[in-house]
N, C-alpha and C positions, 0 to 999 in steps of 0.2 A: 402245446394244447393238451389238456387232460382228456381222458376217455369220456368224461361227462360232458365236457365242452364239445367234443366230437358228436356225441349223441344229440345234444341240444341243437347243433347245426343241421341235424337231419329231420327234425320234427317241427311242429307248429311253432312259429316265432313268438314265444311267450312275452307279453309286454313287461312282465316283472321277472325277467330271466335271472338276475342275481339272486333274488329271493328263492326262486325255484331251485337254482343250483345249490344254495346253502341248505335248504330244507331237505332236499334229496340226499345230499352228502351227509347231513346229520343223521337221518334215518338209517342210511347204510352203514354208518359208523356204529350206531347203537345196536343194530341187528345185522351182524356180518353175513348172515345167510341171505340177505336181500341184496339184489344187484339191479342197477338201472339198465334199461334197454329201450329201444324205440319199437313202436308197434302201432297197428291200426285198430282203433276202437270203433266198432260198429254199434251204433245205438239202435234202440228198438224201432225208431222211425226210419231206419235204413241209412241214415247219414253216417259217414265215415270220416274219422280224423286221424292223422298221423301224430301221435302223442308220445310223451315220455311216460314210461311205466317203471314200476319197481316190482320185481318178481322174486319169489323165494318163499321161505317159511318163517313164521313167528311162533314162539313158544306160547302155549296156553296151558294153564294149570287147572285141572278139574279132578275132584275126587282123590286128591293126593298124588295124581300122576301128571306128568308133563306130556303134552301132545304138540307136535310141530305141525302147525296148520299152513298148508300151501295157499298162497294168495297172489293176486296181482293188484297193484295199486296204480290206477291211471291218474296222471296229473292233468287235470282239465285245463281248457284254454284260459279260463278266468282265474286260475289259481294265483294267489291265495284267497281272493274274494269269493270264489266258488270252491266247494270242497272236492277232494278227489273222489273218483268212483272206485270202489273196492269190490273185488270178486274173490270168494273162496274157490279154489280150483282143486277139488279132491282128486286123489290118485285113484287107480282102479280098485284098490281094496279099501277105499274110504267112501262114505256117503254123507249127504246132508240130511239131518233129521227133518222129517216133514213137520210143518207148522212151527219151525224154529222162529223165535221172536226177532232175531236179527239177521238171518240169512234166508233168502228165497231159494226155491228149488233150482233156480238157474245160477245160484252162487252169489248173486248180488247181495251185498251187505247193507242192511238198513240200520242206521243208528242216528241218534239226535245230533251227534257231532259231524255227521256226514250230510246233514240237511242244509239247504240254503237258508 
């Protein structure tokens, strides 16, 4: 059993598990700084779900420089029919720009591709 299979056995029983496994594996191959993990997502209404997450950094190019943005991608229960929930998780010496078009002050990423 692979480590991803082990993680999948510890989280919400995704109805489309093969698709989840393939997508997570593909993302982690493309961005080797990202790793799958199990975690508890607490939503704003207080509900909590044990879900698969992908954690690490992705490169962002801005103004001729590369920045490695730390984030957590939560694979939602209805994935792939429902989009993942993505949070930027800044380090102590990073900050989220106030009034950012795509990232709330809590780190939640807002983007048309992440909308239902």
